[in-house]
C-alpha positions in Angstrom: 36.9 33.5 74.5 36.5 35.5 71.3 39.2 37.1 69.3 38.5 40.4 67.6 41.1 42.3 65.6 44.0 40.3 67.2 42.8 41.1 70.8 41.0 38.9 73.2 37.7 39.8 74.9 37.0 38.2 78.3 33.7 36.6 79.0 31.7 39.8 78.7 28.4 38.1 78.3 29.1 35.0 80.4 28.0 36.6 83.6 24.7 38.4 83.2 25.1 40.0 86.6 28.3 41.8 85.5 27.9 45.6 85.5 29.7 46.7 82.3 30.0 50.3 83.6 31.8 49.2 86.8 34.1 46.8 84.8 34.9 49.5 82.3 35.6 52.1 85.0 37.8 49.7 86.9 39.8 49.1 83.7 40.2 52.8 83.0 41.5 53.3 86.5 43.9 50.4 86.3 45.3 51.5 83.0 45.5 55.1 84.2 47.3 54.2 87.4 49.6 51.8 85.6 50.8 54.8 83.5 51.1 57.0 86.6 48.5 59.5 85.2 46.3 61.5 87.5 42.6 61.9 87.0 43.3 65.6 86.3 45.8 64.8 83.6 43.6 62.2 82.0 40.8 64.7 81.9 43.0 67.3 80.3 44.3 64.9 77.7 40.9 63.5 76.9 39.2 66.9 77.0 36.8 65.8 79.7 35.9 67.1 83.1 37.8 65.5 86.0 34.6 64.8 87.9 33.4 62.9 84.8 36.6 60.7 84.9 35.9 60.0 88.5 32.3 59.1 87.8 33.5 56.7 85.0 36.0 55.0 87.2 33.3 54.5 89.9 30.9 52.9 87.4 28.5 55.8 87.6 28.5 56.8 83.9 27.3 55.0 80.8 29.9 56.4 78.4 29.6 56.8 74.7 31.9 55.2 72.2 33.3 58.7 71.6 34.3 59.0 75.2 35.8 55.5 75.1 37.9 56.6 72.1 39.0 59.9 73.8 40.1 58.0 76.9 42.0 55.3 74.9 43.7 58.0 72.8 44.6 60.0 75.9 46.2 57.0 77.5 47.8 55.9 74.2 46.2 52.4 74.6 44.1 50.4 72.1 40.4 50.6 72.8 40.2 46.8 73.0 42.4 46.9 76.2 39.6 48.6 78.1 37.3 45.6 77.4 39.5 42.8 78.5 37.9 41.8 81.8 
């Protein structure tokens, strides 16, 4: 495993078949649910559309770094947390 800025990144590149969009979406959903935040509330806090949040969580969107930042900020969670698989 690699360490970046004090965080640990899982084996992102160890499984070439891994779908990063699905893995990221699952992580967003897990963090959101752990904080008892609805998709609607996350969308409001991140200034994104609720359907876009749903698409992200279902691995249907290839999100920009700006969107990753908005979601992390809205959930008050370091960006690195969303890439620990």
